[in-house]
C-alpha positions as CSV (number, residue, x, y, z in Angstrom):
1,M,106.3,-52.3,-136.4
2,L,102.7,-52.8,-135.2
3,V,101.7,-55.7,-133.0
4,M,98.2,-56.3,-131.8
5,G,97.5,-57.9,-128.4
6,K,94.4,-58.4,-126.5
7,E,93.5,-57.7,-122.9
8,P,90.3,-58.9,-121.1
9,M,87.4,-56.6,-122.0
10,S,89.4,-54.2,-124.3
11,P,91.7,-54.4,-127.3
12,V,95.2,-53.0,-127.0
13,W,97.2,-51.7,-130.0
14,T,100.9,-51.5,-129.4
15,T,103.4,-49.9,-131.7
16,A,107.1,-49.7,-131.6
17,A,107.2,-46.0,-132.3
18,C,110.2,-43.8,-132.3
19,C,108.5,-41.1,-130.1
20,A,110.2,-37.8,-130.6
21,A,108.9,-36.5,-127.3
22,A,109.8,-39.6,-125.3
23,G,112.3,-38.0,-122.9
24,A,114.7,-35.2,-122.0
25,V,117.4,-34.9,-124.6
26,G,120.5,-32.7,-124.1
27,V,122.9,-32.0,-126.9
28,Y,126.5,-31.9,-125.8
29,Y,129.6,-31.4,-127.9
30,Y,133.3,-31.1,-127.4
31,G,134.4,-27.5,-128.0
32,W,136.9,-24.8,-127.0
33,N,135.6,-22.7,-124.2
34,K,138.2,-19.9,-124.0
35,R,136.1,-17.5,-122.0
36,R,135.5,-20.0,-119.1
37,R,138.9,-21.7,-119.3
38,G,141.1,-18.8,-120.0
39,A,143.1,-20.8,-122.5
40,S,142.7,-23.3,-125.3
41,R,141.7,-26.1,-123.0
42,P,139.0,-28.4,-124.2
43,G,135.7,-28.6,-122.3
44,W,132.2,-29.8,-122.5
45,R,129.5,-27.3,-123.1
46,R,125.8,-27.8,-122.9
47,M,123.5,-26.8,-125.8
48,D,119.9,-25.9,-125.1
49,A,117.2,-23.5,-126.3
50,S,118.6,-20.5,-124.3
51,N,122.3,-20.9,-124.6
52,H,123.8,-21.6,-128.0
53,P,126.1,-18.8,-129.4
54,N,126.2,-18.6,-133.2
55,H,129.9,-19.5,-133.4
56,D,129.3,-22.6,-131.3
57,N,126.5,-23.7,-133.5
58,N,128.6,-23.1,-136.6
59,E,131.4,-25.1,-135.1
60,L,129.1,-28.0,-134.3
61,E,127.5,-27.9,-137.7
62,S,130.9,-28.0,-139.3
63,L,132.0,-31.0,-137.3
64,L,128.8,-32.9,-138.1
65,L,129.0,-32.0,-141.8
66,Q,132.6,-33.2,-141.9
67,Q,131.7,-36.4,-140.3
68,E,128.8,-36.9,-142.7
69,Q,131.0,-36.3,-145.7
70,E,133.6,-38.8,-144.5
71,E,130.9,-41.5,-143.9
72,T,129.3,-40.7,-147.3
73,S,132.7,-41.1,-149.0
74,K,133.1,-44.6,-147.4
75,K,129.6,-45.7,-148.4
76,K,130.0,-44.7,-152.0
77,K,132.2,-47.8,-152.4
78,C,129.4,-50.2,-151.4
79,I,125.7,-50.6,-152.1
80,Y,123.3,-51.0,-149.1
81,L,120.8,-53.8,-149.6
82,D,119.6,-54.4,-146.1
83,Y,116.5,-52.1,-146.1
84,N,114.4,-55.0,-144.7
85,G,116.7,-54.8,-141.6
86,T,116.7,-51.1,-141.1
87,T,116.5,-47.9,-143.3
88,P,117.8,-44.4,-143.1
89,V,115.5,-42.0,-141.2
90,H,113.0,-40.4,-143.7
91,P,113.6,-36.6,-144.0
92,L,110.0,-35.9,-143.0
93,V,110.4,-38.0,-139.9
94,L,113.7,-36.3,-139.0
95,A,112.1,-32.9,-139.5
96,A,109.3,-33.8,-137.2
97,M,111.8,-35.0,-134.5
98,I,114.2,-32.1,-134.6
99,P,112.1,-29.7,-132.5
100,F,111.9,-32.3,-129.7
101,L,115.6,-33.1,-129.8
102,T,116.6,-29.4,-129.6
103,V,113.9,-27.1,-128.2
104,H,111.0,-29.1,-126.7
105,Y,113.1,-31.7,-125.0
106,G,111.2,-31.9,-121.7
107,N,109.7,-35.2,-120.4
108,P,106.1,-35.5,-121.6
109,S,105.2,-36.9,-118.2
110,S,106.5,-33.9,-116.3
111,S,104.1,-31.5,-114.7
112,H,106.2,-28.4,-115.4
113,A,106.1,-26.2,-118.5
114,F,108.8,-28.0,-120.3
115,G,106.6,-31.1,-120.5
116,T,103.7,-29.3,-122.1
117,E,104.7,-29.4,-125.8
118,P,106.1,-32.9,-125.7
119,R,102.9,-34.1,-124.0
120,R,100.8,-32.5,-126.8
121,A,103.0,-34.2,-129.4
122,V,102.6,-37.6,-127.8
123,Q,98.8,-37.2,-127.7
124,A,98.7,-36.1,-131.3
125,A,100.8,-39.1,-132.3
126,R,98.5,-41.4,-130.6
127,Q,95.5,-39.9,-132.3
128,S,97.2,-40.1,-135.7
129,L,97.8,-43.8,-135.1
130,L,94.2,-44.4,-134.1
131,N,93.1,-42.7,-137.3
132,A,95.4,-44.8,-139.4
133,L,94.0,-48.0,-137.8
134,G,90.4,-46.9,-138.5
135,A,89.5,-46.8,-134.8
136,S,86.2,-45.3,-133.7
137,E,86.1,-41.7,-132.7
138,T,85.2,-42.7,-129.1
139,E,88.4,-44.9,-128.8
140,P,90.6,-43.3,-126.0
141,K,94.1,-42.2,-127.0
142,E,95.5,-44.3,-124.2
143,S,94.6,-47.4,-126.3
144,I,97.8,-46.8,-128.1
145,W,100.9,-48.0,-126.2
146,L,104.2,-46.4,-127.2
147,T,107.2,-48.7,-126.7
148,G,110.9,-48.2,-127.1
149,C,111.6,-50.9,-129.7
150,G,110.2,-53.8,-131.7
151,T,111.5,-56.3,-129.1
152,E,109.5,-54.6,-126.3
153,S,106.4,-54.6,-128.5
154,D,106.8,-58.3,-129.3
155,N,107.3,-59.3,-125.6
156,L,104.4,-57.1,-124.5
157,A,102.0,-58.7,-127.1
158,I,103.0,-62.2,-126.0
159,H,102.6,-61.5,-122.3
160,L,99.2,-59.8,-122.9
161,A,98.0,-62.9,-124.8
162,L,99.0,-65.1,-121.9
163,Q,97.4,-62.8,-119.3
164,S,94.1,-62.7,-121.3
165,T,93.7,-66.5,-121.0
166,P,94.1,-67.2,-117.3
167,H,91.6,-70.0,-117.5
168,Q,93.9,-72.0,-119.8
169,K,96.3,-73.9,-117.6
170,K,98.5,-75.5,-120.3
171,K,99.2,-72.9,-122.8
172,H,100.2,-73.6,-126.4
173,I,101.7,-71.2,-128.9
174,V,102.2,-71.5,-132.6
175,T,104.9,-69.8,-134.6
176,S,107.3,-70.4,-137.5
177,N,110.9,-71.7,-137.4
178,V,112.3,-68.4,-138.9
179,E,111.0,-65.9,-136.4
180,H,113.0,-63.0,-135.1
181,P,115.1,-63.6,-132.0
182,A,112.8,-61.1,-130.2
183,I,110.0,-63.8,-130.5
184,E,112.1,-67.0,-130.4
185,A,114.1,-66.0,-127.3
186,C,111.0,-64.8,-125.5
187,L,109.1,-68.1,-126.1
188,R,112.0,-70.2,-125.0
189,A,112.3,-68.2,-121.8
190,L,108.6,-68.5,-121.1
191,Q,108.8,-72.3,-121.6
192,A,111.8,-72.5,-119.2
193,Q,109.8,-70.5,-116.6
194,G,106.8,-72.9,-117.0
195,L,104.5,-70.1,-118.2
196,V,104.1,-71.8,-121.6
197,D,103.6,-75.5,-121.9
198,E,104.5,-76.1,-125.5
199,V,105.5,-74.1,-128.7
200,T,105.0,-75.5,-132.2
201,Y,107.4,-74.2,-134.8
202,V,105.9,-74.6,-138.2
203,P,108.6,-74.9,-140.9
204,V,108.8,-72.7,-143.9
205,G,109.2,-73.9,-147.5
206,T,112.1,-73.2,-149.9
207,D,110.6,-69.7,-150.6
208,G,110.8,-68.8,-146.9
209,R,107.0,-68.8,-146.5
210,V,104.8,-71.0,-144.3
211,E,101.7,-72.7,-145.7
212,A,98.6,-71.2,-144.2
213,K,97.1,-74.7,-143.9
214,D,100.1,-75.8,-141.9
215,M,99.6,-72.9,-139.5
216,C,95.9,-73.7,-139.1
217,R,96.6,-77.4,-138.6
218,A,99.0,-76.6,-135.7
219,I,96.3,-74.8,-133.7
220,R,94.8,-76.8,-130.8
221,D,92.1,-76.3,-128.2
222,N,94.7,-74.9,-125.8
223,T,96.4,-72.6,-128.3
224,V,96.5,-69.1,-126.8
225,L,98.6,-67.3,-129.5
226,V,99.7,-67.6,-133.1
227,T,102.6,-65.3,-133.8
228,L,104.1,-64.9,-137.2
229,M,106.4,-62.3,-138.7
230,L,104.8,-60.6,-141.7
231,A,108.1,-59.7,-143.4
232,N,111.2,-61.6,-142.6
233,N,114.1,-59.3,-141.6
234,E,116.7,-61.5,-143.2
235,S,115.1,-62.9,-146.4
236,G,112.4,-60.3,-147.0
237,A,109.9,-63.1,-147.6
238,L,106.3,-62.0,-147.0
239,Q,104.1,-64.5,-145.2
240,P,100.6,-65.3,-146.5
241,V,98.8,-63.1,-144.0
242,Q,95.6,-61.3,-145.0
243,A,94.2,-58.2,-143.3
């Protein structure tokens, strides 16, 4: 999900990216540690780049494969139609993430050696997003803000819009009446806090789409933000938004 906000003097692009190098990730599993326990007592063992015997890896892979087969068997009885809500991870995405979930698991903000590769990956991801957006070559990588989820991106974009209009005392926002709770709940909270004076909810038609003319008609002199979900996560309806 990509949201665009605006700060005074400079644009800010925010993306809800699943950053593979976002933090330190350890892989733990429940196994049989006979050498340390001296008996068949269960224990937790830590898997990392320097300590993963082959028989432990095989056991972990077997457990994961068994679990996947059981889940697949259950899902064969139904058809998944909620791809507009969420989708399986694409194999290419998973392949790109695996190194940072198993070997390069350091915090990219760390100053020690374990943070080097994750930090390079984050910078490369930012540059890739800038290229996809058609940004100029002089645009700094820090213009891309990586967030933890769509809700965080939505909230950040709304708050940036409010902060970029400090001269506007009574702030008005326009949205639709079928927005995601990440937007709706945030706007209601801002109203309750007195940070937003009024919100106009433009109704959608029977096809789940708003009329562009209705959105434009709702804009006032004190409107600081128009926020509209491009693709509805429940109905799949695409709003009449042009690039």
